[in-house]
N, C-alpha and C positions, 0 to 999 in steps of 0.2 A: 969837118970840125966836130969832134966827139962831144963837145959841151952843148951843142945845139940838138934838141930833140927832133926826131924825124917821125912823121906819121905817114905811112904808105897806104893809099887806098887802091885796091886792085879789083878788077872784075874777075880775075882768075883766082883760083884757090891755091895759094902758095903758102909755104911756111918758111921761116928763116931758121937756119941751123944755129945752134948755140954759139959756134965760132963766128958766124956772120953777125949775130947780135952783139957779141963782144967787140967786134971790129967797128961796127957802126956806132955803138954807144946806145944812148936812150932812143928806143925805136918801138913803134907800135905798127902792126900790120892789120888792116881792116879790109874785109871783103865787101865790095859794093853789091847791092845797095846798102847804105848805112843809114840807120834812123838818126834823126837829129839829136835825140837824147843820148844815144850811144856816142856820137861824135863829140858832143859837149863834155861827156864824162871822160873820154880819152883825152881831150884837149885840156881839161882841168888837171888830170893826172900828170901829164907831161909838163905843163906849165908850173905845177907845184913841185916838180922834181921829186915826187914821192910815189914809188910803184904801188904802195898800198893805199894811196889816197882814195878816200870815198867821200862823196859829198854828204853833207848833213841832210837829214830829211827836209824836204822843202814843200811849201804849199804850191798850189797851182800858179800863183803870181810871182814867186821868186825864181830868178834865173841866176846862175853863177855869174858874178861880176868879174870880168877880166880887164878892168879899166887900166890902161897903161901897157897892156901886153900887145906885142906886135907879132902877127903870124903871116908867114909867106906861104901862099898856096900856089902850087904849080899845076895848072890845068889848062889844056889847050881848047877844051870844049866850052863855048860861051854859056850854053845852057847849064852845064855842071857848075860853072862859076856862079851863075845866078842862084842856083839851088844851095850851094854851100854858103854863099853870102847871106841868103835868107835864113838858113839854119843857124847861123852864128850872129846875126845882127843884134839880138837882144843880150848878148854877152858883153858888150862894150869892148870887144876885141878890135884892135886896128888890123884890118885885113888888107893885104897886098897880094894881087894876083900876078903871076907870070905865065905866059902862054907856052913857054918851052924851057928847056934846060939852060940854054945860053942866057936868056933873060932872067931866069931864076938865079943863076950865078951872079949876074950883075946886081940884081935886086938884093941878094943876100949880102954882097960886099957893102952896098950902100946902106942897107936897112939894119943889119945885124939884128934879125928877129929874135924873139924870145923862144 
């Protein structure tokens, strides 16, 4: 579904061709490990549907508010789930985890994430 943004985190250094990006639609590719600030910045950019989106300068205490946004994260490793959940907990994002592709498909159909 090309209207749904896709964020791919990989431990391998891959790049996507222009044709692959056009076929996928809104897509970001990040190489692990990812710092929490970088993940939040990418999440903000795809949820705002604006490739040039930049957060306004913030103070230490302000965190981007994604209240009402739902994000489906597909990750089979429980430790990584805990880390990502911790990284995003202050953003008010509703996070749903799926442990594999089949569960992700089912959750996607039921949840219709942002």
